[in-house]
N, C-alpha and C positions, 0 to 999 in steps of 0.2 A: 504494500500500500504506500503510495507516494504522496497522496493529497487527501485532505478532508474538505468536502464541500459544505460551506456555511451558507444557509439560506435565511435571510432576514425577513421581517414582517412586511416590508415594502416590495417583496418579490425578488430583490437583488440576490445574486449568487456570487460567492467568493471562494476561491480555491486557496487553501493554506497548506504549506509543506507539512507532511506527516512523517517524514523519514526518521525523525528522532522521537516519535511517539512511543512510549514504553508502558508496560503493565503497571508501573509504580507511579506514573504521573496522571493525575486526574484530568478529566476532560475540561473541567472548569479552569484549572491551572493552565492547561495547554491553550485554551481559547484566549485567556487573558494575556498570555505571553505573545500571542499572535494578533493582538489588537482588538479582541472582542471580549472585554471584561464583562462579567456577569454579576448579578445582584446576590453575592454570597453573604447575605446579611446576618446569618447565624454563625459566621466565622468558619464556614465550610465543615460544619459538624453534621450536616444532613438532617437537621430538625426543622427546617423551614422549606418553603417551596420557591424561594427567590431565584434559584438558578436552574429551574426546570427547562428542559429542552425536549424536542421531539426527534427521535432517531428515524432512520430510513424505513424501519419496519412499522412505524406508526406508534411505537411505544413512547410514553413520556417518562423521563428519568430526571433525577437530581444529578446534575453534571459534576458536582463535587464528590459524588459517591461512586463514580464509575471511571474506569481507565480510558485514556484517549486511544490507546492501541486497539485497533480493530474497528473503530468508528469510521464509516464511509461518508456519511452526510449527517448534518445536524441542522434542524430548523429552530431558530432562536426567536421566541415571541418577544414583542416589544417590552413587556413588563419585566422580562428577565435581564434586560440589558442595562449596563451602567454607563454607557458612553453618551447619555443624553444630558441636557442641561436641566437642572432642577428649577422649580419655581421657588425662588428664595424670597423670604420676607424681609424686605429692605425698608419698608415704611413704618412710621410710628407717629404717635401723638404725644405731646408733652404737656402736662397740666400743672407745672410748677414754675414759678419765676426763678431766674438764675442771674448771677452776676457774671461779668466778663473778667475773670481772674484765672488765666490759663495755668494749668499745672506745670507746664514746661516753659522754661525761658526761651524766648524767641528773638530772632533778628530778622526784620522784614527783608524779604528777597534773598535771604541766605539760609536760615533755619527757622522757617515760619509756618511749618505744616506738621500736623500730628495725625495719627490714625486711631480710630476706635474700632474694636473688633468684637462681634458676637460670635463666640466659639461654641457652636451647637454640636450636638451629637451627630446630626445628619448633615446640616449645612453650616457654612461659615459666611459671614458678611463683614467686609472691610469698608469703613467709611473714612474719607479723607477730609480734614478740617483745617481751615485757615485760622491760625492762632491769633493773628492780628485783628481779624474782624469777627471771628466766631462762626463764619459761614461754612456750610457744608459744600465741599468742592466736587466730590464724586463718590460713587459706591461701586463695589464689585462683590459678587457672591458666587458660591459654588459648593460642591460637595466637600465635606470633611473626608479626606482621603483615608482616614482610619476606618471608614465604613467597610472595607474589605475584611476587617477583623471581627465584624459583627455590627448589628444595627442598633444595639442598645448598650447602656453602660455596663450591665452585668456581664455580657459576653466579652467586653473589652477588659474589665477587671480580671476575669478568669484568664484571658489570654496573657495579661501582664504578669502572671505568676512566673513566667519564664523571663529572666532578665534580658535576654536577647530580643524577645518580642516587645518588652517594655521600651527598649531602645528604638525598635522599629515603629512603635506607636507614636513616640515623640517625633521621630523623623517624618512620619506621615503628615504631621501638622506643620512643623517648623521648616521642613525642606520641600514638601510636596504640595501643601495647601496654602500657607501664608504667602510665600514669595510671589507666586504668579498672581494672586489676588491683589497684593500690595502694588506690584508692578502695573497691573491693569488699572487700578484706581489712580495711580500716579500719572499714567499715560492719558487717562480720560480728563484728569485735572490740568494737564499740561505742566506738571511739575516733576522735577527729577527726584529720585529717592534721597539724594544728598541733602534736600531741603527739609527732611524729616527731623523733628526735634524729639520725638518720643511717641509712645503708644499706650493705650489703655485697653485692657481685655476683660470681658465678662464671659462667664460660662458656668456650667454646672460643676460641682465639686470634683467629679471624676475627670472631666475634661481638663480642668486646671492642674490636677495632679499629673496627668499624662503629659501635659504641655511642659511642665518643668522637670519631667523625668522622675517624679516621686512615686514610690510604690503605692498603688491604689488598693492593694488587696485587703487592707483592714476595712475598706468601705463595703466589702462584699460579705462580711461575716459579723454577727452580733458581737459587740454592741455598736458596730458601724462607726468607728472612730476615725475621723480624718487625720492625716498627718499634719495638715494645716488648714485653717479656715479663715483667719484674719487676712486682710489685704497684704500684698507683698510688693516690694520694689526690687527689681532686678534689671538686667540688661539683655540686649539681644544675644550677646555672647553667652550668657548664662543658659539660655534655652536653645542655643545653636541655630539661631535664626540668621541666615545670611542671604543677602540679595545684592546684586550688582549696584554699586553706588550707595549702599546703605552703610552708615558708620556702625561698627560692631559695638562700641560702648553705649549705643543708644538706650536711654532709660525706658523701661517697661513697667507699668503698674497693673497689678491684678486686683480687681475689686473684691471686697470681702464677701464671704458666704455666711450661712447660718448653721448648717448641719450637713451630714453626709449626703442627703438627697434634697437639700434646700440650698442651692448654690448662689453664687454672686449674680447670676442672671435674674434670680428672683429678687434679691436685694435691689438690683438696678431697676426692676419693674416697680417695686414698692415705692422707690424714690421718684421715678419718672412720672408715675400717675398722681403723686401727691396724696395718696390715699390716707396717709397717717394724719393728714390735716382735715379730712372730711368730718363735717359735723354729725352726719348720720353714719350708721354702720356701713361698711363697704367691703367688697370682696374682690380679690384678684384671682383669676383662674387662668392658668397657663396649661393648655391641653397639648400633650405630646406623649412620647414614649413613657416618660414619667410625668404624671399630672401633679403639678404643684398648686396649692390653694392657700391663700392668705386671707384672714378675716381681721378687719379693724373694727373694734367696738370700744367706744369711750376711750380712745387713745391707746388701747392695748392691741398689739399685733399678735395673732395666733396663727400658726401655720402647720401644714401637714403635707406629706408627699404620698402619692398613691400610684401603684404600679399598673398603669393603664396598658402597658405593652405597646407593640408597634402597630396595632390594628388601625389606628387613625392615619397611619402613613402607608396602609395597604399591606402591612406585614402579616403573614399567616393566613391570608385570604386567597381564595382560588384564583381570582383575577385582579387582586389588589395591586396597586402601584402608588408610588409617590406622585405628587403633582408634577407633570411634565407634558410636553407636547404629545398629543394623542390620547391623553387620559381623560376619562369622563369625570367632570368636576361637579356637575349638577344633574339631577334626575327629576322628572315629573311623571307620575303614573296615574292613569285612570282606568277604570274597568267599565264594561257594558257600554260601548265596546272597549276592548283592551287597546290602550294607546300608551306608548312610552316615548317620551321626548327627553333628549339629553343635550347638555352643553359640554362641548369637548374642547380642551385646550388645543389651540392650533386650528380650530374650525374645520375639522374633518368629519366625514359621515360616521354615524354610529356604527355602521357595519364594519368600519375599519378601525374602530377604537382599539387602543393598545393596553387598556387596563382601566380600573375603577379606583378613583381617589376616595379617601376617607369621608370627605364632605358629601360625596354622592351616596355612599352607604347610609349616612345619616338621613339624607333626603328619602332614600328608599324605605328605611324603617318607618319614618313618619307617614309617608304617603300610602304605603302598603297597609299599615295598621289602620289608617283612617278609611281606606277603601274596604276594609274587612278581609283583605287577602292574608294578613298575618293575625294569629291569635296573640294573647297576652304573653305566651311563652316563647314567641318568636317562630313558631312553626306555621307552615302554610295551612290555612283552613281548607279542609278537604272539599267542601262544596264549591267554594270560590276557586280553588285550584282546578277542579275538573271543568269549570266553565271557561278557562283560558284556552286560547287557540293552541292546537297541538305544537305549532312551531315555536311557542314560547315555553313549553313544558319540557323539562329534562329530568329523568329519573335514572339514577345510577346507584346500585347497591343500597337500595332502600332510602337513598337520599334524594330529596327533591331540590331542584334549582330552577330559577326563572331565567330564561334566556332573554336578554334585553333587546336584542335585534332579532326579530323573527326570521328564521331560515331553516331549511331542511338539513338534516345530517348533523355532522359535528361542527364545532367551532363557535365563534361568537362569544361575547361577554356574558357571563352568567353570575347570578347571586344565589348561593346555596344556603340551605338551612344551617350547615356548619359555619359558613361565613357569618350568618346572622348571630349565631351563638357566640362567636369570637367578639363581634362588635358589642354585643350585649354585656359581655364580661368587662370590656374596656369602659363602657358608659356606666356600668354599675360601680366600678372603682372610683370614678370621678363623682358620681352622684352621691355615693355613700360618704365619701370624704367631705363633701360640702355639708351634708346633713350632720355629720359628727361635729364639725367645727361650729355650726350654728347651735347645736344642742349644748356643746361645751360652754358657749357664751350666753346661753339662755335666751336666744332670740329666734324669731321665725323669718322665713325667706321674705315675706312681705314687709319686714321692717328694714331690710337692706336698701339703702339709697341708691348705690351704684354697684354694678357687677362689671368689673374691668376684665374683658376677655382678651387675653394676650397671646402672642405667638402666631406663627404663620398659618397654622390650621384654623385659628379663629378668624383670620382675614377672609377665608373662603367659605365659612360656615353659614348656613341659613339659621339664624338665631331662633326663629320661631320653631323650626323643626327640632333643634337641639332641646328646646323647652318641652315640646310635645312628647318626645321619647324619654324624658327624664334625665337627660345629660346635664341640664341646668334645672334641677327640680324645684318647682314651686315659684319660679320667677316669672316675670312678664317681659315682653320685649322692650318696654320703656325703661326698665332698670338696667339693661345690658348696653355697655359701650365697648365697641371694638377698638382697641388701642394699638394693635400691631406689635412690632418687635420692640418691646420695652427693655429688653436686655441691651440692644444696640443703643436705644435712647439713653439709658443710664450711663453707658460707657462714653457716649458723646458728651453728656452733661459733665461727667467727671473730668473730661479733657479740657473743657472751656471754663470750668469753675472749680477751683481746688478746694473750696469749702465743702463740696459734695462728699469728699472722702470722709470727713469728720461725721457728717450726717449719716452716711452709710454704715460707719462703724457703730453709731448709736442704734441704728436699726438692727444690726447684727447682734448686739449684746442685750437688746431689750425685747426681742421677739421670742414668744413662748412656742416651743415645738411639741406637737402631739404625735405620738407614735400610734397609728391607727390600730395596729394589731393588738396593742395592749389595752385598747379602749373597750369597756364593757358595752356590748350591744353592736359592735361594728360588724361582726360576722352576720348577724341577723339582718342588719341594715343593708349589707352588701347583697345578700340573697334576695331581699325584697326588690332591690334595684335591678336584678337580673330580668325582671318582668317588664313588659311594655305597658304603659298606662292605658 
């Protein structure tokens, strides 16, 4: 065998050399080495479906679990590929007044620029700021290159147990992720890297540990003790960040966090929203792989983290995908007659969609439940199911799935009962966390003045649907304010106003942390939230 034929979802065919394919090299690793990186979000452990491909015999396999040797052709669906550009949350809203007192000394026209970075588990955003004026000059965003080691903090913590892998995880950020994004932002701003005076970075606790090369394994076992949690000052050289034209002694500030799973990204969000100054109770909800929730009541901040898992980013779902070109971002469903309409990133036909985003799954749950297609347990109602056109009904191994684009035979985007169960688990984690925080403070949802919905997922979410399915339980749409990437907002504010650091340290030391697993009634509350209202 001299070549492997790679077939992409656009129909294009590519021949790659297979002369060195061996029984010990996985197909996923081989494809990555030849320019076709796959979504190995579980760290190539074979416990997700991110790198699924179809072989020439029609079988679907996890490419990280089979050898490249002997494979003649492979069909790679769009949702399994990693060489697409993600939809990165670069926008935000700031609700707090600031002074113009830059944290870095600057000389106009010489060293008058700084960068603020939101270091996310999935994506990274770099913002360039003029220190003289405080103006935002440019933004650049992309994937966190650590993603090949796993799509959540726990898989990366586990991988970092090997010192060599810990070194690789740091390099994935400081050598593969940051430099091209900083260079891109500088190019867009028309400024050379030599004009940089420093940078501020916000991120969750695990990401900051990996950034500085600190062993994160204590974060993965009880009592989940961070090696550091206060803000840190270091240099580019300390984290091995090097880029052409960048001065290695350049100062870097890491924002402070609160606990193992309440990082500086949340402290940044608390500060940027100004929620600690709200006269009424207020809530910050950042929905992602780890759902972080903060309640402010009578000046007291109380917070918790809940393991929502990667479902809201499409992880573990049959046709799930992150937000990208070709992904279904919104869904509308009606019955009698059956009609399904979709909004797809990149404006392509539903029949050619490459995956389903988390926001579209939320739409589906809300609309299918309202139409009577789903029961409270998330199963398809038998009578309503049988009334669907045969082209939309899929039944495999006693599992039912709705095909979104009606067509005969195999293929097309589907939403299965297993998918629904996974999404319900994620929404139950968030909903139960909110309820426990409210109960601990002795207030009801209708007493909350504002619910700040933060993060990239929140930007694309239909708030009314999130409320209807119990993801934001007990609230109404008038209470919810979408505030965007508050982690980036906080990092930017810290760059232009040095008093921000003192206030963030105050937030860090005066926030009460609730461990949900130790809270009486949490398990019952979680089980209740597994149902659809």
